[in-house]
DSSP file (Angstrom, degrees, kcal/mol; ACC not computed):
  #  RESIDUE AA STRUCTURE BP1 BP2  ACC     N-H-->O    O-->H-N    N-H-->O    O-->H-N    TCO  KAPPA ALPHA  PHI   PSI    X-CA   Y-CA   Z-CA
    1    1 A M     >        0   0    0      0, 0.0     4,-2.1     0, 0.0     5,-0.2   0.000 360.0 360.0 360.0 -43.1   94.5  116.8  163.2
    2    2 A K  H  >  +     0   0    0      1,-0.2     4,-2.4     2,-0.2     5,-0.2   0.901 360.0  51.4 -63.4 -40.4   91.5  115.9  161.0
    3    3 A N  H  > S+     0   0    0      1,-0.2     4,-2.2     2,-0.2    -1,-0.2   0.870 108.1  52.4 -64.0 -36.6   89.1  116.5  163.9
    4    4 A T  H  > S+     0   0    0      2,-0.2     4,-2.0     1,-0.2    -1,-0.2   0.914 110.1  47.4 -66.5 -42.5   90.7  119.9  164.6
    5    5 A I  H  X S+     0   0    0     -4,-2.1     4,-2.2     1,-0.2    -2,-0.2   0.918 113.0  48.3 -65.3 -43.2   90.2  121.0  161.0
    6    6 A L  H  X S+     0   0    0     -4,-2.4     4,-2.5     1,-0.2    -1,-0.2   0.869 108.1  57.0 -63.9 -35.6   86.6  119.8  161.0
    7    7 A Y  H  X S+     0   0    0     -4,-2.2     4,-2.1     1,-0.2    -2,-0.2   0.930 109.8  43.5 -58.9 -47.5   86.1  121.6  164.3
    8    8 A F  H  X S+     0   0    0     -4,-2.0     4,-2.4     2,-0.2    -2,-0.2   0.867 112.1  52.6 -70.4 -36.2   87.1  124.9  162.7
    9    9 A I  H  X S+     0   0    0     -4,-2.2     4,-2.5     2,-0.2     5,-0.2   0.920 109.9  49.4 -64.2 -42.7   85.1  124.3  159.6
   10   10 A R  H  X S+     0   0    0     -4,-2.5     4,-2.3     1,-0.2    -2,-0.2   0.922 113.9  44.9 -62.2 -44.4   82.0  123.7  161.6
   11   11 A H  H  X S+     0   0    0     -4,-2.1     4,-2.1     2,-0.2    -1,-0.2   0.875 112.1  52.2 -69.7 -36.0   82.5  126.8  163.7
   12   12 A Y  H  X S+     0   0    0     -4,-2.4     4,-1.9     2,-0.2    -2,-0.2   0.932 112.9  44.5 -63.1 -46.3   83.2  128.9  160.6
   13   13 A L  H  X S+     0   0    0     -4,-2.5     4,-2.6     1,-0.2     5,-0.2   0.857 108.6  59.1 -67.1 -34.8   80.1  127.7  159.0
   14   14 A F  H  X S+     0   0    0     -4,-2.3     4,-2.4    -5,-0.2    -2,-0.2   0.947 107.9  44.6 -57.3 -48.8   78.1  128.2  162.2
   15   15 A W  H  X S+     0   0    0     -4,-2.1     4,-2.4     1,-0.2    -1,-0.2   0.891 111.5  53.3 -65.6 -38.3   79.1  131.9  162.2
   16   16 A F  H  X S+     0   0    0     -4,-1.9     4,-1.9     1,-0.2    -1,-0.2   0.924 111.5  45.5 -61.8 -44.0   78.3  132.3  158.5
   17   17 A V  H  X S+     0   0    0     -4,-2.6     4,-2.7     2,-0.2    -2,-0.2   0.879 110.5  54.6 -67.1 -38.4   74.8  130.8  159.1
   18   18 A V  H  X S+     0   0    0     -4,-2.4     4,-2.4    -5,-0.2    -2,-0.2   0.925 109.2  47.4 -61.0 -44.4   74.2  133.0  162.1
   19   19 A F  H  X S+     0   0    0     -4,-2.4     4,-1.8     2,-0.2    -1,-0.2   0.887 112.3  48.9 -67.0 -38.2   75.0  136.1  160.2
   20   20 A I  H  X S+     0   0    0     -4,-1.9     4,-2.4     2,-0.2    -1,-0.2   0.916 110.4  52.5 -64.7 -42.1   72.7  135.1  157.3
   21   21 A F  H  X S+     0   0    0     -4,-2.7     4,-2.3     1,-0.2    -2,-0.2   0.929 110.9  45.7 -59.5 -46.6   69.9  134.3  159.8
   22   22 A F  H  X S+     0   0    0     -4,-2.4     4,-2.2     1,-0.2    -1,-0.2   0.822 110.0  54.4 -69.9 -29.7   70.2  137.7  161.4
   23   23 A R  H  X S+     0   0    0     -4,-1.8     4,-2.5     2,-0.2    -1,-0.2   0.909 109.3  48.5 -67.2 -40.5   70.3  139.4  158.0
   24   24 A L  H  X S+     0   0    0     -4,-2.4     4,-2.6     2,-0.2    -2,-0.2   0.914 110.2  51.1 -63.5 -42.5   67.0  137.6  157.2
   25   25 A I  H  X S+     0   0    0     -4,-2.3     4,-2.6     1,-0.2    -2,-0.2   0.908 110.8  49.7 -60.1 -41.3   65.5  138.7  160.5
   26   26 A F  H  X S+     0   0    0     -4,-2.2     4,-1.7     2,-0.2    -2,-0.2   0.927 110.9  48.4 -63.4 -44.9   66.5  142.2  159.7
   27   27 A L  H  < S+     0   0    0     -4,-2.5     4,-0.2     1,-0.2    -2,-0.2   0.889 113.8  47.0 -63.9 -38.7   65.0  142.1  156.2
   28   28 A I  H >< S+     0   0    0     -4,-2.6     3,-1.0     1,-0.2    -1,-0.2   0.905 112.0  49.7 -69.0 -41.0   61.8  140.6  157.6
   29   29 A S  H 3< S+     0   0    0     -4,-2.6    -1,-0.2     1,-0.2    -2,-0.2   0.776 115.6  43.0 -71.6 -24.3   61.5  143.2  160.4
   30   30 A T  T >X S+     0   0    0     -4,-1.7     3,-1.2    -5,-0.2     4,-0.6   0.319  82.5 104.8-100.5   7.8   62.1  146.1  158.0
   31   31 A S  G X4 S+     0   0    0     -3,-1.0     3,-0.9     1,-0.3    -1,-0.2   0.833  72.7  59.9 -61.4 -33.4   59.8  144.8  155.2
   32   32 A P  G 34 S+     0   0    0      0, 0.0     3,-0.4     0, 0.0    -1,-0.3   0.809 108.5  46.6 -63.6 -24.1   57.0  147.3  156.1
   33   33 A F  G <4 S+     0   0    0     -3,-1.2     3,-0.2     1,-0.2    -2,-0.2   0.535 107.1  58.3 -91.4  -7.5   59.5  150.1  155.3
   34   34 A S    X<  +     0   0    0     -3,-0.9     3,-1.0    -4,-0.6    -1,-0.2  -0.188  60.6 127.1-117.5  40.9   60.8  148.6  152.1
   35   35 A D  T 3  S+     0   0    0     -3,-0.4    -1,-0.2     1,-0.2    -2,-0.1   0.832  75.7  49.9 -65.8 -32.6   57.5  148.3  150.0
   36   36 A N  T 3  S+     0   0    0     -3,-0.2    -1,-0.2     2,-0.1    -2,-0.1   0.436  91.0  92.8 -89.8   2.5   59.0  150.1  147.1
   37   37 A I  S <  S-     0   0    0     -3,-1.0     5,-0.1     1,-0.0    -3,-0.1  -0.840  83.2-116.5 -95.9 127.9   62.2  148.0  146.9
   38   38 A P    >>  -     0   0    0      0, 0.0     4,-1.5     0, 0.0     3,-0.5  -0.286  17.5-125.0 -62.5 146.8   61.9  145.0  144.5
   39   39 A S  H 3> S+     0   0    0      1,-0.2     4,-2.1     2,-0.2     5,-0.2   0.821 109.6  60.2 -64.9 -30.5   62.2  141.6  146.2
   40   40 A G  H 3> S+     0   0    0      1,-0.2     4,-1.8     2,-0.2    -1,-0.2   0.874 103.9  50.3 -63.1 -36.3   65.1  140.6  143.9
   41   41 A E  H <> S+     0   0    0     -3,-0.5     4,-1.0     2,-0.2    -1,-0.2   0.852 107.6  53.3 -70.4 -34.1   67.1  143.5  145.2
   42   42 A L  H  X S+     0   0    0     -4,-1.5     4,-0.6     1,-0.2     3,-0.4   0.896 109.3  49.0 -65.9 -39.3   66.4  142.5  148.8
   43   43 A L  H >X S+     0   0    0     -4,-2.1     4,-1.1     1,-0.2     3,-0.9   0.851 104.6  59.3 -68.2 -33.3   67.7  139.0  148.0
   44   44 A L  H 3X S+     0   0    0     -4,-1.8     4,-2.3     1,-0.2    -1,-0.2   0.787  93.6  66.3 -65.1 -25.4   70.8  140.5  146.4
   45   45 A S  H 3X S+     0   0    0     -4,-1.0     4,-1.3    -3,-0.4    -1,-0.2   0.827  96.1  56.6 -65.7 -28.8   71.5  142.2  149.7
   46   46 A L  H << S+     0   0    0     -3,-0.9     4,-0.3    -4,-0.6    -1,-0.2   0.914 111.2  42.4 -64.5 -41.7   72.1  138.7  151.1
   47   47 A F  H >< S+     0   0    0     -4,-1.1     3,-0.7     1,-0.2     4,-0.3   0.822 110.3  56.8 -74.7 -30.6   74.7  138.0  148.4
   48   48 A A  H 3< S+     0   0    0     -4,-2.3     3,-0.4     1,-0.2     4,-0.3   0.806 108.0  48.3 -69.6 -28.1   76.3  141.5  148.8
   49   49 A G  T 3X S+     0   0    0     -4,-1.3     4,-2.2     1,-0.2    -1,-0.2   0.455  82.4  92.7 -92.4  -0.6   76.9  140.9  152.5
   50   50 A Y  H <> S+     0   0    0     -3,-0.7     4,-2.7    -4,-0.3     5,-0.2   0.848  82.5  56.0 -65.9 -31.4   78.5  137.5  152.3
   51   51 A K  H  > S+     0   0    0     -3,-0.4     4,-2.3    -4,-0.3    -1,-0.2   0.915 109.4  46.3 -65.2 -41.3   82.1  138.9  152.1
   52   52 A L  H  > S+     0   0    0     -4,-0.3     4,-2.5     2,-0.2     5,-0.2   0.903 112.4  51.4 -65.1 -40.8   81.5  140.8  155.4
   53   53 A D  H  X S+     0   0    0     -4,-2.2     4,-2.4     1,-0.2    -2,-0.2   0.919 111.0  47.6 -62.3 -43.6   80.0  137.7  156.9
   54   54 A L  H  X S+     0   0    0     -4,-2.7     4,-1.9     2,-0.2    -1,-0.2   0.900 112.9  48.0 -65.7 -40.1   83.0  135.6  155.9
   55   55 A S  H  X S+     0   0    0     -4,-2.3     4,-2.1     2,-0.2    -2,-0.2   0.903 112.4  48.4 -69.7 -38.5   85.5  138.1  157.2
   56   56 A T  H  X S+     0   0    0     -4,-2.5     4,-2.4     2,-0.2    -2,-0.2   0.909 110.5  51.4 -66.3 -40.9   83.7  138.5  160.5
   57   57 A A  H  X S+     0   0    0     -4,-2.4     4,-1.5    -5,-0.2    -1,-0.2   0.872 108.9  52.7 -61.6 -36.0   83.6  134.7  160.9
   58   58 A S  H  X S+     0   0    0     -4,-1.9     4,-1.1     2,-0.2    -2,-0.2   0.909 108.4  49.2 -66.0 -41.7   87.3  134.7  160.2
   59   59 A Y  H  X S+     0   0    0     -4,-2.1     4,-0.7     1,-0.2     3,-0.5   0.911 110.9  50.0 -63.5 -41.2   88.0  137.2  162.9
   60   60 A F  H  < S+     0   0    0     -4,-2.4    -1,-0.2     1,-0.2    -2,-0.2   0.812 113.4  46.9 -66.5 -28.6   85.9  135.2  165.4
   61   61 A A  H  X S+     0   0    0     -4,-1.5     4,-1.8    -5,-0.2    -1,-0.2   0.614  94.1  78.5 -88.0 -12.8   87.8  132.0  164.4
   62   62 A A  H  X S+     0   0    0     -4,-1.1     4,-2.2    -3,-0.5     5,-0.2   0.925  92.1  48.0 -65.6 -46.1   91.3  133.6  164.6
   63   63 A I  H  X S+     0   0    0     -4,-0.7     4,-2.4     1,-0.2     5,-0.2   0.936 112.7  47.0 -65.4 -47.2   91.7  133.5  168.4
   64   64 A P  H  > S+     0   0    0      0, 0.0     4,-2.1     0, 0.0    -1,-0.2   0.870 110.6  55.0 -61.5 -32.9   90.5  129.9  168.9
   65   65 A F  H  X S+     0   0    0     -4,-1.8     4,-1.8     2,-0.2    -2,-0.2   0.928 109.0  46.4 -63.8 -43.6   92.9  128.9  166.1
   66   66 A L  H  X S+     0   0    0     -4,-2.2     4,-1.6     1,-0.2    -1,-0.2   0.899 111.9  51.3 -65.5 -39.9   95.8  130.5  167.8
   67   67 A F  H  X S+     0   0    0     -4,-2.4     4,-2.1     1,-0.2    -1,-0.2   0.870 107.7  53.4 -63.4 -35.8   94.8  128.8  171.1
   68   68 A T  H  X S+     0   0    0     -4,-2.1     4,-1.1     2,-0.2    -1,-0.2   0.874 104.5  54.5 -67.5 -36.9   94.6  125.5  169.3
   69   69 A L  H  < S+     0   0    0     -4,-1.8     4,-0.5     1,-0.2     3,-0.3   0.888 110.4  46.9 -62.4 -37.4   98.2  126.0  168.0
   70   70 A V  H >X S+     0   0    0     -4,-1.6     3,-1.2     1,-0.2     4,-0.8   0.875 106.4  59.2 -68.4 -37.6   99.3  126.5  171.6
   71   71 A A  H 3< S+     0   0    0     -4,-2.1    -1,-0.2     1,-0.3    -2,-0.2   0.734  90.4  70.5 -66.9 -22.1   97.3  123.4  172.8
   72   72 A I  T 3< S+     0   0    0     -4,-1.1    -1,-0.3    -3,-0.3    -2,-0.2   0.856 105.4  40.1 -62.0 -33.1   99.3  121.2  170.4
   73   73 A R  T <4 S+     0   0    0     -3,-1.2    -1,-0.2    -4,-0.5    -2,-0.2   0.684 125.6  13.8 -89.2 -20.0  102.3  121.7  172.7
   74   74 A G  S  < S-     0   0    0     -4,-0.8     2,-0.8    -3,-0.1    -3,-0.0  -0.320 108.1 -27.3-133.6-149.3  100.7  121.5  176.1
   75   75 A N     >  -     0   0    0      1,-0.2     4,-0.8    -2,-0.1     3,-0.3  -0.648  47.1-171.8 -78.7 110.8   97.6  120.6  178.0
   76   76 A D  H  > S+     0   0    0     -2,-0.8     4,-2.6     1,-0.2     5,-0.2   0.636  70.8  77.6 -82.8 -12.8   94.7  121.0  175.6
   77   77 A R  H  > S+     0   0    0      1,-0.2     4,-1.4     2,-0.2    -1,-0.2   0.922  99.6  41.4 -62.5 -44.3   91.9  120.6  178.2
   78   78 A F  H  > S+     0   0    0     -3,-0.3     4,-2.1     2,-0.2    -1,-0.2   0.858 113.8  53.3 -72.3 -35.4   92.3  124.1  179.6
   79   79 A V  H  X S+     0   0    0     -4,-0.8     4,-2.3     2,-0.2    -2,-0.2   0.935 110.1  46.2 -66.1 -45.8   92.7  125.6  176.1
   80   80 A F  H  X S+     0   0    0     -4,-2.6     4,-1.9     1,-0.2    -1,-0.2   0.811 110.0  54.5 -70.1 -28.0   89.5  124.1  174.8
   81   81 A A  H  X S+     0   0    0     -4,-1.4     4,-2.0    -5,-0.2    -1,-0.2   0.899 109.6  48.5 -66.5 -39.8   87.7  125.1  178.0
   82   82 A G  H  X S+     0   0    0     -4,-2.1     4,-2.5     2,-0.2    -2,-0.2   0.885 109.7  51.4 -65.0 -39.5   88.9  128.7  177.2
   83   83 A I  H  X S+     0   0    0     -4,-2.3     4,-2.7     2,-0.2     5,-0.2   0.888 107.7  53.4 -63.9 -38.6   87.8  128.4  173.6
   84   84 A K  H  X S+     0   0    0     -4,-1.9     4,-2.1     2,-0.2    -2,-0.2   0.927 110.7  45.6 -62.3 -44.8   84.4  127.3  174.8
   85   85 A W  H  X S+     0   0    0     -4,-2.0     4,-2.4     2,-0.2    -2,-0.2   0.901 111.1  54.0 -64.2 -40.4   84.1  130.3  177.1
   86   86 A Y  H  X S+     0   0    0     -4,-2.5     4,-2.5     1,-0.2    -2,-0.2   0.940 110.4  45.6 -58.3 -49.0   85.3  132.6  174.3
   87   87 A Y  H  X S+     0   0    0     -4,-2.7     4,-2.8     1,-0.2    -1,-0.2   0.878 110.8  53.5 -65.4 -37.2   82.6  131.3  171.9
   88   88 A N  H  X S+     0   0    0     -4,-2.1     4,-2.1    -5,-0.2    -1,-0.2   0.913 111.7  45.1 -63.0 -41.7   79.9  131.6  174.6
   89   89 A I  H  X S+     0   0    0     -4,-2.4     4,-2.5     2,-0.2    -2,-0.2   0.916 114.2  48.6 -67.9 -43.0   80.8  135.2  175.2
   90   90 A I  H  X S+     0   0    0     -4,-2.5     4,-2.8     2,-0.2     5,-0.2   0.915 111.3  50.0 -64.4 -42.6   81.0  136.0  171.4
   91   91 A I  H  X S+     0   0    0     -4,-2.8     4,-2.6     1,-0.2     5,-0.2   0.929 111.3  49.3 -61.1 -44.5   77.6  134.3  170.8
   92   92 A L  H  X S+     0   0    0     -4,-2.1     4,-2.5    -5,-0.2    -2,-0.2   0.929 113.3  46.3 -60.2 -46.2   76.0  136.3  173.6
   93   93 A L  H  X S+     0   0    0     -4,-2.5     4,-2.7     2,-0.2     5,-0.2   0.915 113.0  49.1 -64.2 -43.1   77.4  139.6  172.3
   94   94 A V  H  X S+     0   0    0     -4,-2.8     4,-2.2     2,-0.2    -2,-0.2   0.920 113.5  46.3 -63.8 -43.5   76.4  138.8  168.7
   95   95 A V  H  X S+     0   0    0     -4,-2.6     4,-1.9    -5,-0.2    -2,-0.2   0.929 114.5  47.1 -65.5 -44.7   72.9  137.9  169.7
   96   96 A L  H  X S+     0   0    0     -4,-2.5     4,-0.8    -5,-0.2    -2,-0.2   0.917 115.6  44.8 -64.2 -42.8   72.5  141.0  172.0
   97   97 A L  H  < S+     0   0    0     -4,-2.7    -1,-0.2    -5,-0.2    -2,-0.2   0.850 113.4  50.9 -70.1 -33.2   73.9  143.3  169.3
   98   98 A S  H  < S+     0   0    0     -4,-2.2    -1,-0.2    -5,-0.2    -2,-0.2   0.825 113.8  43.4 -73.7 -30.6   71.8  141.8  166.6
   99   99 A L  H  <        0   0    0     -4,-1.9    -1,-0.2     1,-0.2    -2,-0.2   0.552 360.0 360.0 -90.8  -8.0   68.6  142.0  168.5
  100  100 A A     <        0   0    0     -4,-0.8    -1,-0.2    -3,-0.2    -2,-0.1   0.492 360.0 360.0 -74.4 360.0   69.2  145.6  169.8
C-alpha cells in the first residue's frame, strides 16, 4: 500500500515538473516578444499557472488510480502494464502538443 501511494505521488510530481518545464521553455522561446514585460511579471506567470498544472496532473493520474483499485482484486501484472502504456501515450501526446 505504501509503495502504491509513493508511486502516485512520484507520477503526480512528475507531471507537475513537466508542465513547469514546458512553461519555462515557452517563456524562453517568447522572450524576444516580451521585452516590455517586467521579469517579475513573467515569473508570476509560473505561479499563476500552478493550479492548472495541478488539475491536469490530477486528470492524468485518475485513470491509473482507478486501474490500481481494480488491480487490488485481481492480477496486477496486466493492469500495471496497461498503466505503463497509458503513461507512455500521455507523455508522447504532451510532448508533441507542447513542442507544436
